[in-house]
C-alpha positions as a Markdown table, in Angstrom:
| # | Residue | x | y | z |
|---|---|---|---|---|
| 1 | Met | 87.9 | 85.3 | 94.0 |
| 2 | Lys | 89.5 | 87.9 | 96.2 |
| 3 | Asp | 89.3 | 86.2 | 99.6 |
| 4 | Leu | 93.0 | 86.6 | 100.5 |
| 5 | Ile | 94.4 | 88.4 | 103.4 |
| 6 | Thr | 95.3 | 91.2 | 101.0 |
| 7 | Phe | 91.8 | 91.8 | 99.8 |
| 8 | Tyr | 91.4 | 95.3 | 101.3 |
| 9 | Ser | 94.9 | 96.5 | 100.6 |
| 10 | Asp | 94.4 | 95.4 | 96.9 |
| 11 | Leu | 91.3 | 97.5 | 96.4 |
| 12 | Pro | 91.9 | 100.6 | 94.2 |
| 13 | Lys | 91.5 | 104.1 | 95.7 |
| 14 | His | 88.9 | 106.3 | 94.1 |
| 15 | Phe | 89.9 | 110.0 | 94.3 |
| 16 | Thr | 86.5 | 111.5 | 93.8 |
| 17 | Pro | 83.7 | 113.1 | 95.9 |
| 18 | Leu | 81.6 | 110.6 | 97.8 |
| 19 | Arg | 78.5 | 111.6 | 95.8 |
| 20 | Asp | 80.3 | 110.6 | 92.6 |
| 21 | Leu | 81.4 | 107.3 | 94.1 |
| 22 | Leu | 77.8 | 106.5 | 95.0 |
| 23 | Lys | 76.7 | 107.1 | 91.4 |
| 24 | Asp | 78.6 | 104.0 | 90.2 |
| 25 | Glu | 77.9 | 100.9 | 92.3 |
| 26 | Ser | 80.2 | 98.8 | 90.0 |
| 27 | Leu | 83.1 | 100.4 | 91.9 |
| 28 | Phe | 82.0 | 98.4 | 95.0 |
| 29 | Thr | 83.3 | 94.9 | 95.6 |
| 30 | Gly | 81.6 | 92.2 | 97.8 |
| 31 | Ile | 83.6 | 91.5 | 101.0 |
| 32 | Pro | 84.9 | 87.9 | 101.1 |
| 33 | Lys | 82.6 | 85.5 | 103.1 |
| 34 | Asn | 85.6 | 84.3 | 105.2 |
| 35 | Trp | 86.3 | 87.7 | 106.6 |
| 36 | His | 84.9 | 88.7 | 110.0 |
| 37 | Ile | 83.0 | 91.7 | 111.3 |
| 38 | Val | 84.3 | 92.7 | 114.7 |
| 39 | Val | 82.4 | 95.1 | 117.0 |
| 40 | Thr | 83.4 | 96.9 | 120.2 |
| 41 | Asp | 80.7 | 98.7 | 122.2 |
| 42 | Ile | 80.6 | 100.4 | 125.5 |
| 43 | Glu | 77.8 | 99.0 | 127.6 |
| 44 | Gly | 75.6 | 101.8 | 129.1 |
| 45 | Ser | 77.3 | 104.5 | 127.1 |
| 46 | Ser | 74.2 | 106.8 | 127.2 |
| 47 | Ile | 74.3 | 106.7 | 131.0 |
| 48 | Ala | 78.0 | 107.3 | 131.0 |
| 49 | Val | 77.5 | 110.4 | 128.8 |
| 50 | Glu | 74.9 | 111.7 | 131.3 |
| 51 | Asn | 77.5 | 111.3 | 134.0 |
| 52 | Gly | 80.0 | 113.4 | 132.1 |
| 53 | Gln | 82.2 | 110.7 | 130.7 |
| 54 | His | 81.9 | 111.5 | 127.0 |
| 55 | Asn | 85.7 | 112.2 | 126.7 |
| 56 | Asp | 86.4 | 108.8 | 128.3 |
| 57 | Ile | 84.0 | 107.1 | 125.9 |
| 58 | Asn | 85.6 | 108.8 | 122.9 |
| 59 | Leu | 89.1 | 107.8 | 124.1 |
| 60 | Thr | 88.0 | 104.2 | 124.8 |
| 61 | Ala | 86.5 | 103.8 | 121.3 |
| 62 | Thr | 89.7 | 105.3 | 119.7 |
| 63 | Gly | 91.8 | 102.9 | 121.9 |
| 64 | Ser | 90.0 | 99.9 | 120.5 |
| 65 | Ile | 91.0 | 101.0 | 117.0 |
| 66 | Ile | 94.6 | 101.6 | 118.1 |
| 67 | Thr | 94.7 | 98.2 | 119.8 |
| 68 | Val | 93.6 | 96.4 | 116.5 |
| 69 | Leu | 95.9 | 98.4 | 114.3 |
| 70 | Asn | 98.9 | 97.9 | 116.5 |
| 71 | Glu | 98.2 | 94.2 | 116.9 |
| 72 | Ile | 98.0 | 93.8 | 113.1 |
| 73 | Lys | 101.2 | 95.7 | 112.7 |
| 74 | Ser | 102.9 | 93.3 | 115.0 |
| 75 | Ile | 101.7 | 90.3 | 112.9 |
| 76 | Asp | 102.3 | 91.8 | 109.4 |
| 77 | Ala | 102.6 | 95.5 | 108.7 |
| 78 | Ser | 101.5 | 95.0 | 105.1 |
| 79 | Ile | 98.0 | 93.9 | 106.2 |
| 80 | Lys | 95.3 | 96.6 | 105.9 |
| 81 | Val | 91.8 | 96.4 | 107.3 |
| 82 | Pro | 88.7 | 98.6 | 107.1 |
| 83 | Tyr | 87.4 | 100.1 | 110.4 |
| 84 | Phe | 84.8 | 102.6 | 111.5 |
| 85 | Phe | 84.8 | 104.9 | 114.5 |
| 86 | Gly | 81.4 | 104.9 | 116.2 |
| 87 | Gly | 81.7 | 107.3 | 119.2 |
| 88 | Asp | 81.1 | 104.6 | 121.8 |
| 89 | Gly | 82.9 | 101.8 | 120.0 |
| 90 | Ala | 84.2 | 100.7 | 116.6 |
| 91 | Thr | 83.5 | 98.2 | 113.8 |
| 92 | Phe | 86.3 | 96.3 | 112.0 |
| 93 | Ile | 86.4 | 93.9 | 109.0 |
| 94 | Ile | 89.1 | 91.4 | 109.7 |
| 95 | Pro | 90.5 | 88.5 | 107.6 |
| 96 | Asp | 90.1 | 85.0 | 109.0 |
| 97 | Ala | 93.8 | 84.4 | 109.2 |
| 98 | Ile | 94.3 | 86.9 | 112.0 |
| 99 | Ile | 90.9 | 87.0 | 113.7 |
| 100 | Thr | 92.0 | 85.0 | 116.8 |
| 101 | Gln | 94.9 | 87.4 | 117.6 |
| 102 | Val | 92.7 | 90.5 | 117.0 |
| 103 | Ile | 90.0 | 89.2 | 119.4 |
| 104 | Ser | 92.5 | 88.3 | 122.0 |
| 105 | Ala | 94.1 | 91.8 | 121.9 |
| 106 | Leu | 90.7 | 93.4 | 122.1 |
| 107 | Asn | 89.7 | 91.3 | 125.1 |
| 108 | Thr | 92.9 | 92.3 | 126.8 |
| 109 | Tyr | 92.1 | 96.0 | 126.1 |
| 110 | Ser | 88.6 | 95.5 | 127.4 |
| 111 | Val | 90.0 | 94.3 | 130.8 |
| 112 | His | 92.4 | 97.3 | 130.8 |
| 113 | Ile | 89.6 | 99.8 | 130.2 |
| 114 | Lys | 87.5 | 98.2 | 132.9 |
| 115 | Lys | 90.3 | 98.6 | 135.4 |
| 116 | Thr | 91.4 | 102.1 | 134.4 |
| 117 | Leu | 88.2 | 103.9 | 133.3 |
| 118 | Gln | 85.5 | 101.7 | 134.9 |
| 119 | Leu | 83.8 | 101.2 | 131.5 |
| 120 | Asn | 82.6 | 97.9 | 130.2 |
| 121 | Leu | 83.8 | 97.6 | 126.6 |
| 122 | Arg | 82.1 | 94.6 | 125.0 |
| 123 | Val | 83.8 | 92.7 | 122.1 |
| 124 | Gly | 82.2 | 90.4 | 119.6 |
| 125 | Asn | 82.5 | 89.1 | 116.1 |
| 126 | Val | 80.7 | 87.1 | 113.4 |
| 127 | Ile | 81.9 | 85.7 | 110.1 |
| 128 | Leu | 80.5 | 87.3 | 106.9 |
| 129 | Glu | 79.4 | 83.9 | 105.6 |
| 130 | Glu | 76.8 | 83.8 | 108.4 |
| 131 | Val | 75.7 | 87.4 | 107.7 |
| 132 | Tyr | 75.1 | 86.7 | 104.0 |
| 133 | Lys | 72.8 | 83.8 | 104.9 |
| 134 | Asn | 70.3 | 86.5 | 106.0 |
| 135 | Asn | 69.9 | 88.0 | 102.6 |
| 136 | Val | 71.9 | 91.1 | 103.2 |
| 137 | Thr | 75.0 | 92.3 | 101.4 |
| 138 | Ala | 78.2 | 94.2 | 102.2 |
| 139 | Arg | 80.1 | 95.8 | 99.3 |
| 140 | Ile | 83.1 | 98.0 | 99.8 |
| 141 | Ala | 85.2 | 100.6 | 98.0 |
| 142 | Lys | 88.1 | 102.9 | 99.1 |
| 143 | Leu | 87.6 | 106.6 | 98.9 |
| 144 | Arg | 90.5 | 109.0 | 98.8 |
| 145 | His | 89.3 | 112.2 | 100.3 |
| 146 | Asn | 92.5 | 114.2 | 99.9 |
| 147 | Lys | 96.3 | 113.7 | 99.6 |
| 148 | Tyr | 96.5 | 112.3 | 103.1 |
| 149 | Leu | 93.2 | 110.5 | 104.0 |
| 150 | Thr | 91.6 | 107.4 | 102.5 |
| 151 | Thr | 88.7 | 105.6 | 104.1 |
| 152 | Pro | 86.4 | 102.6 | 103.4 |
| 153 | Val | 82.9 | 103.1 | 102.1 |
| 154 | Val | 80.4 | 100.3 | 102.5 |
| 155 | Leu | 77.0 | 99.8 | 100.9 |
| 156 | Gly | 74.5 | 97.1 | 102.0 |
| 157 | Asn | 73.0 | 96.2 | 105.4 |
| 158 | Gly | 75.6 | 93.5 | 106.2 |
| 159 | Leu | 77.6 | 95.5 | 108.7 |
| 160 | Lys | 74.5 | 96.8 | 110.5 |
| 161 | Phe | 72.9 | 93.3 | 110.6 |
| 162 | Ala | 76.2 | 92.0 | 112.1 |
| 163 | Glu | 76.4 | 94.8 | 114.6 |
| 164 | Ala | 72.9 | 94.2 | 115.9 |
| 165 | Tyr | 73.5 | 90.4 | 116.0 |
| 166 | Ile | 76.7 | 90.8 | 117.9 |
| 167 | Lys | 75.3 | 93.3 | 120.4 |
| 168 | Asp | 72.4 | 90.9 | 121.0 |
| 169 | Asn | 74.9 | 88.1 | 121.7 |
| 170 | Phe | 77.8 | 89.7 | 123.6 |
| 171 | Lys | 79.5 | 87.4 | 126.0 |
| 172 | Pro | 81.5 | 88.5 | 129.1 |
| 173 | Thr | 85.1 | 89.3 | 128.4 |
| 174 | Asp | 87.4 | 86.4 | 129.3 |
| 175 | Ile | 89.5 | 88.3 | 132.0 |
| 176 | Phe | 91.4 | 85.3 | 133.2 |
| 177 | Gly | 92.5 | 84.2 | 129.8 |
| 178 | Asn | 94.4 | 87.4 | 129.0 |
| 179 | Asn | 96.7 | 88.0 | 132.0 |
| 180 | Glu | 99.8 | 87.1 | 130.0 |
| 181 | Lys | 99.2 | 89.5 | 127.1 |
| 182 | Val | 100.6 | 93.0 | 127.1 |
| 183 | Ile | 98.5 | 95.8 | 125.8 |
| 184 | Asp | 99.9 | 98.0 | 123.0 |
| 185 | Leu | 98.4 | 101.5 | 122.8 |
| 186 | Thr | 101.5 | 103.1 | 121.2 |
| 187 | Gly | 100.4 | 106.2 | 119.4 |
| 188 | Met | 97.3 | 107.0 | 121.5 |
| 189 | Glu | 97.1 | 110.8 | 122.2 |
| 190 | Cys | 94.3 | 113.0 | 123.5 |
| 191 | Arg | 95.6 | 116.4 | 124.1 |
| 192 | Trp | 93.4 | 118.7 | 122.0 |
| 193 | Asp | 91.0 | 121.0 | 123.8 |
| 194 | Glu | 87.3 | 121.2 | 122.7 |
| 195 | Ile | 87.3 | 122.6 | 119.2 |
| 196 | Lys | 84.8 | 125.3 | 118.5 |
| 197 | Pro | 83.6 | 126.1 | 114.9 |
| 198 | Asn | 85.3 | 128.9 | 113.1 |
| 199 | Ser | 82.3 | 131.2 | 113.4 |
| 200 | Ser | 80.8 | 131.9 | 116.8 |
| 201 | Glu | 77.4 | 131.5 | 115.2 |
| 202 | Asn | 78.0 | 128.0 | 114.0 |
| 203 | Lys | 77.3 | 124.8 | 115.8 |
| 204 | Val | 78.5 | 121.2 | 115.4 |
| 205 | Val | 76.1 | 118.5 | 114.1 |
| 206 | Cys | 76.6 | 114.7 | 114.6 |
| 207 | Leu | 74.4 | 112.9 | 112.1 |
| 208 | Leu | 73.5 | 109.2 | 111.6 |
| 209 | Val | 71.3 | 108.2 | 108.6 |
| 210 | Ser | 70.2 | 104.7 | 107.6 |
| 211 | Cys | 68.4 | 103.5 | 104.5 |
| 212 | His | 67.0 | 100.0 | 105.1 |
| 213 | Asp | 66.3 | 99.3 | 101.5 |
| 214 | Glu | 69.6 | 98.1 | 100.1 |
| 215 | Thr | 68.5 | 98.6 | 96.5 |
| 216 | Lys | 68.0 | 102.3 | 97.2 |
| 217 | Gln | 70.9 | 103.0 | 99.5 |
| 218 | Ala | 73.4 | 104.5 | 96.9 |
| 219 | Gln | 70.7 | 106.7 | 95.4 |
| 220 | Val | 69.3 | 107.9 | 98.8 |
| 221 | Phe | 72.8 | 108.5 | 100.3 |
| 222 | Lys | 73.9 | 110.4 | 97.2 |
| 223 | Ser | 70.8 | 112.7 | 97.4 |
| 224 | Ile | 71.7 | 113.4 | 101.1 |
| 225 | Met | 75.3 | 114.1 | 100.3 |
| 226 | Asp | 74.2 | 116.5 | 97.5 |
| 227 | Glu | 72.0 | 118.4 | 100.0 |
| 228 | Ile | 74.8 | 118.5 | 102.6 |
| 229 | Asn | 77.2 | 119.8 | 99.9 |
| 230 | Tyr | 74.7 | 122.4 | 98.8 |
| 231 | Leu | 73.8 | 123.7 | 102.3 |
| 232 | Phe | 77.2 | 123.4 | 104.0 |
| 233 | Gly | 79.8 | 123.3 | 101.2 |
| 234 | Ser | 82.5 | 120.9 | 100.4 |
| 235 | Leu | 84.2 | 118.6 | 103.0 |
| 236 | Asp | 86.8 | 121.2 | 103.7 |
| 237 | Glu | 84.2 | 123.9 | 104.2 |
| 238 | Arg | 82.0 | 122.0 | 106.5 |
| 239 | Arg | 84.6 | 120.1 | 108.5 |
| 240 | Pro | 84.5 | 121.2 | 112.2 |
| 241 | Ile | 88.2 | 120.9 | 112.6 |
| 242 | Thr | 90.2 | 123.9 | 111.4 |
| 243 | Thr | 93.8 | 125.1 | 112.1 |
| 244 | Leu | 92.4 | 128.3 | 113.5 |
| 245 | Lys | 90.6 | 126.6 | 116.4 |
| 246 | Leu | 93.0 | 123.7 | 117.1 |
| 247 | Lys | 94.5 | 124.3 | 120.6 |
| 248 | Leu | 96.3 | 121.9 | 122.9 |
| 249 | Asn | 95.0 | 121.4 | 126.4 |
| 250 | Thr | 98.0 | 121.7 | 128.6 |
| 251 | Ser | 96.4 | 120.8 | 131.9 |
| 252 | Ile | 97.9 | 118.1 | 134.0 |
| 253 | Glu | 94.5 | 116.5 | 134.3 |
| 254 | Lys | 94.2 | 116.0 | 130.5 |
| 255 | Ile | 97.6 | 114.3 | 130.4 |
| 256 | Arg | 96.7 | 112.2 | 133.5 |
| 257 | Lys | 93.5 | 110.9 | 131.8 |
| 258 | Glu | 95.5 | 109.9 | 128.7 |
| 259 | Met | 98.1 | 108.3 | 130.9 |
| 260 | Met | 95.6 | 106.2 | 132.7 |
| 261 | Ala | 93.8 | 105.1 | 129.5 |
| 262 | Lys | 97.1 | 104.3 | 127.8 |
| 263 | Ile | 99.3 | 102.7 | 130.5 |
| 264 | Gly | 96.8 | 102.0 | 133.2 |
| 265 | Lys | 98.9 | 103.4 | 136.1 |
| 266 | His | 100.3 | 106.6 | 137.6 |
| 267 | Asp | 103.8 | 107.3 | 136.2 |
| 268 | Arg | 105.3 | 110.6 | 137.3 |
| 269 | Lys | 107.9 | 110.6 | 134.5 |
| 270 | Tyr | 105.2 | 110.0 | 131.8 |
| 271 | Leu | 103.1 | 112.8 | 133.3 |
| 272 | Ile | 105.9 | 115.4 | 133.5 |
| 273 | Asp | 107.5 | 114.5 | 130.2 |
| 274 | Asn | 104.3 | 114.6 | 128.2 |
| 275 | Trp | 103.1 | 117.8 | 130.0 |
| 276 | Leu | 106.3 | 119.5 | 129.0 |
| 277 | Ile | 106.0 | 118.2 | 125.4 |
| 278 | Thr | 102.4 | 119.5 | 125.2 |
| 279 | Val | 103.4 | 123.0 | 126.6 |
| 280 | Phe | 106.2 | 123.2 | 124.1 |
| 281 | Gly | 103.8 | 122.0 | 121.4 |
| 282 | Lys | 101.7 | 125.1 | 121.8 |
| 283 | Tyr | 104.6 | 127.3 | 120.7 |
| 284 | Tyr | 105.8 | 124.8 | 118.2 |
| 285 | Phe | 102.5 | 124.9 | 116.3 |
| 286 | Lys | 102.5 | 128.6 | 116.3 |
| 287 | Ile | 106.1 | 129.5 | 115.4 |
| 288 | Phe | 107.7 | 126.7 | 113.5 |
| 289 | Pro | 106.9 | 125.9 | 109.8 |
| 290 | Glu | 106.8 | 122.2 | 110.4 |
| 291 | Gly | 104.5 | 122.7 | 113.3 |
| 292 | Lys | 102.1 | 124.7 | 111.2 |
| 293 | Arg | 102.3 | 122.0 | 108.5 |
| 294 | Tyr | 101.4 | 119.3 | 111.1 |
| 295 | Leu | 98.3 | 121.3 | 112.2 |
| 296 | Tyr | 97.2 | 121.5 | 108.5 |
| 297 | Arg | 97.7 | 117.7 | 108.1 |
| 298 | Val | 95.6 | 117.2 | 111.3 |
| 299 | Thr | 92.6 | 118.9 | 109.6 |
| 300 | Gln | 93.1 | 116.8 | 106.5 |
| 301 | Leu | 93.4 | 113.6 | 108.5 |
| 302 | Ser | 90.4 | 114.2 | 110.6 |
| 303 | Asp | 87.8 | 111.4 | 110.0 |
| 304 | Thr | 84.5 | 113.3 | 109.9 |
| 305 | Ile | 82.5 | 111.3 | 107.4 |
| 306 | Met | 82.0 | 107.5 | 107.3 |
| 307 | Leu | 79.7 | 105.3 | 105.4 |
| 308 | Asp | 79.4 | 101.8 | 106.8 |
| 309 | Gly | 75.9 | 101.0 | 105.4 |
| 310 | Ala | 74.7 | 104.2 | 107.0 |
| 311 | Ile | 76.0 | 107.8 | 106.9 |
| 312 | Asn | 77.9 | 108.9 | 109.9 |
| 313 | Thr | 79.2 | 112.5 | 109.8 |
| 314 | Val | 80.2 | 115.4 | 111.9 |
| 315 | Ile | 79.7 | 118.8 | 110.3 |
| 316 | Ser | 79.8 | 122.5 | 111.2 |
| 317 | Gly | 77.1 | 125.0 | 110.2 |
| 318 | Ser | 74.7 | 127.8 | 111.1 |
| 319 | Ser | 71.3 | 127.3 | 112.7 |
| 320 | Lys | 69.7 | 128.2 | 109.4 |
| 321 | Gln | 71.8 | 125.6 | 107.5 |
| 322 | Ile | 71.0 | 123.0 | 110.1 |
| 323 | Asn | 67.3 | 123.7 | 110.0 |
| 324 | Lys | 67.2 | 123.4 | 106.2 |
| 325 | Leu | 68.9 | 120.0 | 106.5 |
| 326 | Gln | 66.4 | 118.8 | 109.1 |
| 327 | Ile | 63.5 | 119.8 | 106.9 |
| 328 | Phe | 65.1 | 117.8 | 104.0 |
| 329 | Leu | 65.8 | 114.8 | 106.2 |
| 330 | Asp | 62.3 | 114.9 | 107.8 |
| 331 | Thr | 60.8 | 114.8 | 104.4 |
| 332 | Leu | 62.8 | 111.7 | 103.4 |
| 333 | Glu | 61.9 | 110.1 | 106.8 |
| 334 | Ser | 58.2 | 110.8 | 106.4 |
| 335 | Glu | 58.4 | 109.1 | 103.0 |
| 336 | Lys | 59.9 | 106.0 | 104.7 |
| 337 | Glu | 63.2 | 106.4 | 102.8 |
| 338 | Ile | 65.5 | 106.9 | 105.8 |
| 339 | Thr | 65.7 | 106.9 | 109.6 |
| 340 | Tyr | 68.0 | 109.5 | 111.1 |
| 341 | Gly | 69.4 | 110.7 | 114.5 |
| 342 | Met | 70.9 | 114.1 | 115.0 |
| 343 | His | 72.8 | 115.7 | 117.9 |
| 344 | Ile | 73.6 | 119.5 | 117.8 |
| 345 | Thr | 76.3 | 120.8 | 120.1 |
| 346 | His | 78.8 | 123.7 | 120.5 |
| 347 | Ser | 82.1 | 122.0 | 119.9 |
| 348 | Ser | 84.0 | 118.9 | 118.7 |
| 349 | Ile | 86.3 | 116.6 | 120.6 |
| 350 | Met | 89.1 | 114.7 | 119.0 |
| 351 | Ser | 91.3 | 111.7 | 119.9 |
| 352 | Cys | 94.3 | 110.6 | 117.9 |
| 353 | Tyr | 96.5 | 107.7 | 116.7 |
| 354 | Val | 99.9 | 109.2 | 116.0 |
| 355 | Gln | 102.5 | 107.0 | 114.5 |
| 356 | Asp | 104.7 | 109.9 | 113.4 |
| 357 | Arg | 104.3 | 113.7 | 113.0 |
| 358 | Lys | 104.4 | 113.6 | 109.2 |
| 359 | Glu | 101.6 | 111.9 | 107.4 |
| 360 | Asn | 101.1 | 108.7 | 109.5 |
| 361 | His | 98.4 | 109.8 | 111.9 |
| 362 | Ile | 94.6 | 109.7 | 112.1 |
| 363 | His | 92.2 | 111.8 | 114.2 |
| 364 | Phe | 88.7 | 110.6 | 115.3 |
| 365 | Val | 86.2 | 113.4 | 115.6 |
| 366 | Asp | 83.0 | 113.4 | 117.7 |
| 367 | Gly | 80.7 | 116.1 | 119.1 |
| 368 | Thr | 80.7 | 117.2 | 122.7 |
| 369 | Glu | 77.9 | 116.1 | 125.1 |
| 370 | Gly | 77.9 | 112.6 | 123.7 |
| 371 | Gly | 78.1 | 113.4 | 120.0 |
| 372 | Tyr | 77.4 | 110.2 | 118.0 |
| 373 | Thr | 76.2 | 108.4 | 121.1 |
| 374 | Ser | 73.5 | 111.1 | 121.7 |
| 375 | Ala | 72.5 | 111.0 | 118.0 |
| 376 | Ala | 72.2 | 107.2 | 118.2 |
| 377 | Ile | 69.8 | 107.5 | 121.2 |
| 378 | Val | 67.5 | 109.6 | 118.9 |
| 379 | Tyr | 67.9 | 107.2 | 116.1 |
| 380 | Lys | 67.2 | 104.1 | 118.2 |
| 381 | Gly | 64.1 | 105.8 | 119.7 |
| 382 | Lys | 62.7 | 106.3 | 116.2 |
| 383 | Leu | 63.4 | 102.7 | 115.3 |
| 384 | Lys | 61.3 | 101.5 | 118.2 |
| 385 | Lys | 58.3 | 103.4 | 116.8 |
| 386 | Ile | 58.6 | 101.8 | 113.3 |
């Protein structure tokens, strides 16, 4: 039984479209019962969005992922874990051997965010053994989208059950127990301006879709991906992040916001050095071949589709394409096959974890005006009526 710390890193990568992966459920493996589901979540994120803090929310969620990945790297760089960006938080699947260190690092990060951005990031976890007692499953596979990007794909309601359970049982962060620990947000960057679609007629869609019947999930999700592919084109065609529209925001305020989220204090040298780097970067990406290659890799390493027991995706398309998708989803919803939430906006925002400028970076994409958070409000409103 694969219940070792290397469970996830040992899984094979499937280089195939998501719809084809969903056709063969034998490619999915049950997650070991002694692994843990860890959830971070910003309390009152919908109110924070209304107050114009959607960039802070996006950066905070990204920072929780960076905190976990840097903590694991400090323990053993060979350990790999699945994680999912959620707009106002993140979900991780963590082996039992390192769960204590990961939770400690996240609690420290939560305190840091409270002090710097005045947001309350809640942290919780539950072991999968407890989740499985509730007659839900969690099966995982690895999907290689392109040469650069591989992401986890999960079928079953295990993660969603765990997330709901954890959110119902959050405990206050132990502020006093983490004063000695140093936060590590190395690699956090947030310097891209809002990213508009290639066409001025196009919009950005943040979509959440759940299928509560585990036995139908793969089939239903495949039909939705088929429709999205038909209406919007391939992942490259519908991705809202393109080299044409990627532009750095060179304002001091943008660097200051990153500085406070990253190091938690005003540092004149950090501010000036990184502002100069960003100003130079505008020309580096336009003129130098390596800069142009980096921009291309950013588009390829932009995480715009996740499946964690539900579809989470950000796509770009015309009003006509979006209307057709809504009609399709409304039909499935009326037949009780799915529940979905959608948020339509004008641009994307992106925050980044950059370990080097070659292939070791990942970019987390959300929509403006709340993106995933706003889609989740619609989704939760529908659940209350069921």
